[in-house]
Each structure stands twice: as C-alpha cells, then as structure tokens.
N, C-alpha and C positions, 0 to 999 in steps of 0.2 A: 602286248596284251591290251585288248580293248575293254574299257570300263563303261561303255554305253554313255559316253558324254561326261562322266564324272572324273575323268583324268585331268592332268595338269593343263591340257589344251582343249578340254571339252566345253560343250555349250553350257553346262550347268554352272560352272564357275563364273562364266561371263554373265549369266542370268542373275546369279547371286550378287555379284559385284554391282550390276546395274540397279537391282532392287535396293541394295544397301546405300548406294550413292543417292538414289531418289529419296530414300528415307532421311538421310542426313541433310540434304538440301531442303527438303520439305520442313524438317524440324527447325533449321536455321531461319527459314523464311517466316515460319509461324512465330518464332521467338522475337524476331524483329518487329513483326506486325503487332504482337502483344505489347512490346515495350513502347512502341510509338503511340499506340492507342491509350495505354495507361498513363504515360507521362505527358501527353499532349493536352489532355483535358483534365483540369483539376476536378476533384471530387466535390460535387454539390449535393445538398440534401434533396431527396426526391419529394417534391411538394404534392405530387399526384398520388400519394398513398390513399387507398380507398377508405381507411379508417381515420385519416386526418392526424395521425400521431406525429408525423414530421412537421405539419403545420402548427400543431400544438407546441411542439418543442421550440420552434422558431418564435412563437408568441411568448413562451415562457422566457426565452433568452432576451427578447426585447423588453419585457417587464423587468427582468433582473438588471439590465443595463440602464433602466430608467427612461427609456424612450417613450413608454406609455404609462399612464397612471393606473391605479387599481380598478377604477370603474370601467375604463376602456378595456383593460385586460379581461375582466369578468364578462363584459358584454361580448367580446370577440370569442372568448372560450365557450360561452353558451351557444353562439352561432356555429362554431366548429363542431360541438357535440351534437347539435341538432342535425347538421349535415351528415355526420357519420352514422346517425341512427337511421337515416332513410336509406 
C-alpha cells in the first residue's frame, strides 16, 4: 500500500528528520555562542545612558568610598544633572 511518501521509507520521514536535525544543531550552536558571549565579557555599567543615571550611580559609589569629597561630589552631580536635562 502506498502512503504518498508518509510510509516507513517515504520522503516525508526523511524531510522531518533533516528539519529536526537542523533545529537541534542550530539550537546547540546558538547555546554555545550565547555562553561564550556572556562569560567572555564581564558585565560593566553602561556609562552612555542618556539620562546619566549610571554615571550618577558611579559618582555616588566614588563618594561613598571616600575617593572624592562632598564639594567635588556636588559639583559633578550638578554637571551630570545639567547634561541630562538637555
């Protein structure tokens, strides 16, 4: 009995297996690429934030660690706020 390609030796089974194999290999390759990209580059804060919130957070951390004094902190914070307003 012929099943129009859907039998045990038909073309549809081979097509399904080829599609599944391509899907599996593509998924594995995507997983490896994702893993290499995430673990190869350490996460760094994005200083190019348009509102300056990351730069302000870095400034606050420097002030908390004692790297800058209160006057320098307030001066730089004012500059960052002026830049984010424009």
